[in-house]
C-alpha positions in Angstrom: 0.0 -0.1 0.0 2.7 2.9 0.8 1.4 6.1 1.6 2.4 9.7 2.0 1.4 11.8 4.5 -2.1 12.4 5.5 -3.9 14.5 2.5 -5.4 17.5 4.1 -1.5 18.4 6.3 0.4 18.5 2.7 1.4 22.4 3.1 2.1 24.4 0.2 5.1 24.6 0.8 5.3 20.8 -0.2 3.4 21.8 -3.7 6.3 23.9 -4.3 8.8 22.0 -4.5 7.0 19.6 -7.1 7.2 22.7 -9.2 11.0 22.5 -8.5 10.4 19.4 -9.9 9.0 20.0 -12.5 11.6 23.0 -13.9 14.1 19.9 -13.1 12.5 17.3 -15.7 12.7 21.2 -18.2 16.2 21.2 -18.5 16.5 17.3 -18.0 14.3 16.4 -21.2 12.6 19.3 -23.0 10.7 22.1 -23.7 7.5 20.5 -24.7 8.1 17.9 -22.2 8.9 19.6 -19.3 5.5 21.4 -20.4 3.7 18.5 -20.6 4.3 18.0 -16.8 4.0 21.3 -15.3 0.5 20.2 -16.8 0.5 17.3 -15.0 0.9 19.0 -11.4 -2.2 20.9 -12.3 -5.3 18.9 -13.3 -6.8 16.5 -11.3 -6.0 12.6 -11.9 -8.3 10.9 -14.3 -9.4 7.3 -13.6 -6.9 5.9 -16.0 -3.6 5.5 -15.0 -0.8 8.0 -16.5 2.4 5.4 -16.1 6.0 7.2 -16.2 9.7 5.7 -16.1 11.8 7.2 -13.9 15.8 6.3 -12.6 15.7 6.4 -8.8 18.6 4.9 -5.8 20.0 3.3 -8.4 17.3 1.8 -10.3 14.8 2.3 -13.5 10.6 2.8 -12.0 7.7 2.8 -13.2 5.0 4.9 -11.6 1.6 5.9 -11.6 1.5 9.5 -12.0 -2.5 9.6 -11.4 -1.4 8.9 -7.8 0.2 9.8 -4.2 3.4 7.9 -4.1 4.3 7.9 -8.4 4.1 11.4 -8.7 6.6 11.7 -5.6 9.3 9.0 -7.0 8.5 10.8 -10.6 9.1 14.3 -9.9 10.7 14.6 -7.5 13.8 11.9 -7.6 12.6 9.8 -4.2 9.6 8.9 -1.3 10.1 8.8 2.2 13.9 10.2 2.0 14.2 9.0 5.9 13.0 5.7 5.3 16.2 5.6 2.6 18.2 6.8 4.6 17.2 4.3 7.8 17.4 1.8 5.1 21.1 2.1 3.1 22.3 2.9 6.9 21.3 -0.6 8.2 20.4 -3.4 5.7 22.9 -5.2 5.2 24.1 -7.6 2.8 22.7 -10.7 4.1 19.7 -10.0 4.9 16.7 -11.3 4.9 13.8 -8.7 4.0 9.9 -7.8 4.4 7.9 -5.3 2.3 4.1 -5.4 3.3 2.3 -2.9 1.7 4.7 -2.8 -0.6 2.9 -0.2 -3.4 4.2 -0.4 -7.0 8.3 -1.8 -4.9 9.7 1.2 -4.3 11.5 0.0 -0.8 11.1 -3.1 -2.2 14.2 -2.9 -4.4 15.7 -0.8 -2.7 15.5 -3.5 -0.3 17.2 -5.6 -2.6 19.7 -3.8 -4.6 21.1 -3.5 -0.6 20.1 -7.1 0.9 21.9 -7.7 -2.8 23.4 -11.9 -1.1 19.7 -11.5 0.9 15.8 -11.8 -0.4 13.0 -9.2 0.1 9.6 -11.0 0.5 7.1 -8.3 -1.3 3.3 -8.5 -0.8 0.5 -5.5 -2.1 -2.8 -6.9 -2.4 -4.1 -4.4 -5.2 -3.8 -5.9 -8.2 -2.5 -2.7 -10.6 -0.1 -1.7 -8.6 1.0 -5.7 -8.0 1.4 -5.7 -11.7 3.4 -2.2 -11.1 5.8 -3.5 -9.1 5.9 -7.3 -10.3 6.5 -5.1 -13.6 9.5 -3.0 -11.7 11.5 -6.8 -10.3 11.8 -8.4 -14.0 12.5 -4.3 -15.5 15.3 -4.3 -12.8 15.9 -8.2 -13.2 16.4 -8.5 -9.7 16.6 -12.7 -8.6 16.7 -11.6 -4.8 12.6 -10.2 -5.1 9.8 -12.7 -4.1 6.5 -10.8 -5.2 3.0 -12.2 -3.5 -0.2 -10.6 -4.1 -1.0 -11.0 -1.1 -3.4 -9.1 2.6 -0.5 -9.9 5.4 -2.8 -10.1 8.5 -3.5 -11.9 11.9 -5.4 -14.8 9.7 -5.2 -17.1 6.7 -7.9 -16.9 4.1 -9.5 -14.9 2.7 -10.6 -10.8 3.4 -12.7 -8.1 1.5 -10.3 -5.4 0.8 -11.6 -2.0 -0.1 -9.6 0.0 -2.7 -9.5 3.6 -3.6 -8.9 5.5 -6.2 -5.1 6.4 -4.5 -4.2 2.5 -4.7 -1.9 2.7 -0.9 -4.7 4.4 0.7 -6.8 0.6 0.0 -6.7 -1.2 3.5 -9.3 -3.5 4.8 -11.6 -0.8 5.6 -12.8 2.0 3.6 -9.8 4.2 4.7 -11.9 7.6 3.7 -8.4 9.3 2.6 -10.0 8.6 -0.9 -12.5 8.0 -2.8 -13.2 4.2 -3.2 -12.4 3.0 -6.2 -13.9 -1.1 -5.7 -13.9 -3.9 -3.3 -12.5 -6.7 -3.9 -11.7 -10.6 -2.1 -7.8 -11.1 -1.5 -5.9 -13.5 -0.4 -4.7 -13.4 3.5 -1.2 -14.8 5.3 -1.0 -14.0 8.6 3.3 -13.8 8.7 4.1 -16.2 11.3 2.3 -18.9 8.6 3.6 -17.4 5.7 7.0 -18.3 7.3 6.5 -21.7 7.9 5.4 -22.5 4.6 8.1 -20.3 3.0 10.5 -21.9 5.7 12.3 -18.5 6.5 14.1 -19.3 9.5 14.3 -14.8 10.9 13.4 -12.2 10.2 16.2 -9.5 9.0 14.2 -6.2 8.5 10.1 -5.7 8.3 9.1 -2.8 7.0 4.9 -2.3 7.2 2.7 0.6 6.1 -0.8 -1.0 5.9 -3.3 1.5 6.6 -4.2 0.8 10.0 -4.3 -2.3 10.1 -0.4 -2.9 11.4 -2.0 -4.3 14.5 -3.0 -6.8 12.4 0.2 -7.5 11.2 1.6 -8.3 14.5 -0.9 -10.1 16.0 -0.2 -13.2 12.7 3.7 -12.7 14.4 3.2 -13.3 17.2 5.4 -17.0 17.4 8.4 -14.6 14.6 8.4 -12.0 17.6 8.2 -14.3 20.3 11.6 -16.0 19.0 14.7 -13.8 20.0 16.7 -15.7 17.4 14.0 -15.1 15.4 13.0 -11.1 15.6 13.5 -8.7 13.4 16.6 -6.1 14.4 13.4 -3.3 13.2 10.6 -3.0 11.6 9.6 0.0 10.4 6.0 1.5 10.6 4.2 4.1 9.5 2.0 4.6 12.2 -0.5 7.9 12.0 -4.3 7.3 14.8 -7.1 8.2 12.9 -6.0 5.1 10.5 -5.2 2.5 13.7 -9.1 3.5 15.7 -10.7 2.6 12.4 -9.1 -1.0 13.5 -9.6 -0.9 17.6 -5.8 0.4 17.7 -4.1 3.2 18.5 -0.2 4.4 18.2 0.3 3.7 22.2 -0.4 0.4 21.6 1.3 -0.9 19.1 4.5 1.7 21.0 3.4 -0.5 24.0 2.9 -4.0 21.9 6.6 -3.6 20.7 8.3 -3.1 23.7 6.9 -6.0 25.1 9.0 -8.0 22.3 12.3 -5.7 23.0 11.5 -2.5 20.2 12.8 0.3 21.6 10.5 3.3 18.4 12.7 5.7 17.2 12.8 8.9 14.5 14.0 10.6 12.1 15.5 14.4 12.4 17.1 15.2 10.4 19.1 12.6 9.6 20.0 10.9 12.8 17.7 8.9 14.9 16.1 10.5 17.8 13.6 8.5 20.9 9.5 8.5 19.0 7.5 10.1 21.6 4.0 11.1 22.3 4.5 14.3 21.4 5.3 13.3 17.8 2.2 11.3 17.5 0.5 12.3 14.3 3.2 14.5 13.8 6.1 12.3 12.5 4.3 9.3 11.0 7.3 6.9 10.2 8.8 5.5 13.3 11.4 3.2 13.8 11.9 0.3 15.7 15.0 -0.9 16.5 15.5 -4.4 18.8 17.0 -3.4 22.1 17.5 -6.7 22.9 19.8 -7.9 20.3 23.7 -6.1 21.4 24.7 -5.9 17.0 24.2 -1.7 16.8 22.2 -0.8 13.7 
């Protein structure tokens, strides 16, 4: 899934940065193409995907610029740079990484590059986003990505899933952040069951962005989280109370749950990690949990 910060908080500065990026496109690709990109910024998205290919973080990626994630990647050359910095610092070449709610694969591609001798398990339940994810894996000839069209949850089976007009805001429930496009039935699996079926001994990096259903993912991962030899060195989650509350959770309960497994929460501050405290709730969305029981420095 992988959404950006809530649309209501999008600042005028952010919009100006997008226009600046379009000007960079002007220099790179010429007047006619750059003019088309500026028009793209001005008009409302259509119901049909608008695909663009670009280079970022050392790989090529096909994006849908009608959606927030694709626009950011294409026009500014990246997305959630604090997460990129953290992954670049902490993912090791032999790591086993999980990208749950992978959207079009932006972070999966980066993980695959960093864990070059490891493996990335990439899960995305929205069909069109999954097709882009799969295309991006093939485009970059990555043999260490295992992409699956799955919704990771607390149970294994099937469930109704709400697809939003911007796929990043899709979830089991209507997130109300974008209009509902359709309701589909998706295959679900718990993290414990997936690891059992695929003989996965441990997880090193776990990234979860599932529009409020983060508690369901953790509830389906009690086995691996309870085992010090198998639990991730770090967990990255996007936490936002208006989404979590729809599932009967909030940031405080997610933080407390992960603390029970030995994790402490941090946020990015100008490229450095600082403790994530209640005053940061709903201001800093990406939360980095370090396993304090692991003596190895992250």
